[in-house]
N, C-alpha and C positions, 0 to 999 in steps of 0.2 A: 504494500500500500504506500501511497505517497505521503510525504510528511504533512502536507496541507491538503486535506481531503475536502472535496466539494460534493454535497449530497443534494439531489433534487428528488424528493419524495412526492411525486405529483398525482398519485391516485386519489380519487374522490369517492365518497366524502371523507374517508379516513386515509391518511398517508401510510405508506408501508412501514414507517417507523416514526414515532412521535419525536418532535424536536428535543423535548426534555430528556428522553431516553438516549437519543443519539449524542447529545452533549454530555450526558453522564458517562457514557462509554468512552467517548473521545472528546476532550475539551478543546481541541485545536481545529475543529472542522467548521466549514461554512455550510449552513443548512438552509434549505428553502423547501416549503411544502405547498401543495396545491389546494389544501382545504381552506375554506373561508374563515374558520374560527382560529386559525394559527396567525400569530403576529408577523410571521415571515412569509406570508402568502405570495406566490407568484402565479401568473396566468400560464396555463399549459401551452398556450400559443407561443409564449416566449421560448419554451423548451423545444417545441416542435416547429420552429419558425419556417422551415422549408416546406412543410405541409401547408401552412398558412400562405406562404409566398406563392406556391403552385396554384392554390385556389384563386388568388388574385390574378395571376398570369393567365389562367384558363378562363377567367371571367365567370366563375361558377356562380349560379344563382340559386341553387338548391342544396340542401344537406340531406343526403340519403344514407 
């Protein structure tokens, strides 16, 4: 593992690992979660930006 770990736990509504537990196990990590009740919430579109970009490029009008 890297010395400075970055964790994106983006599953909703519950992240794969709670930020409190992740920081308890490893205090030098950077943590972001996808759930709205976490203080470190990020939007999943930020993590999967190429999917979002492809939707824009294809001028997608529906979500199937």
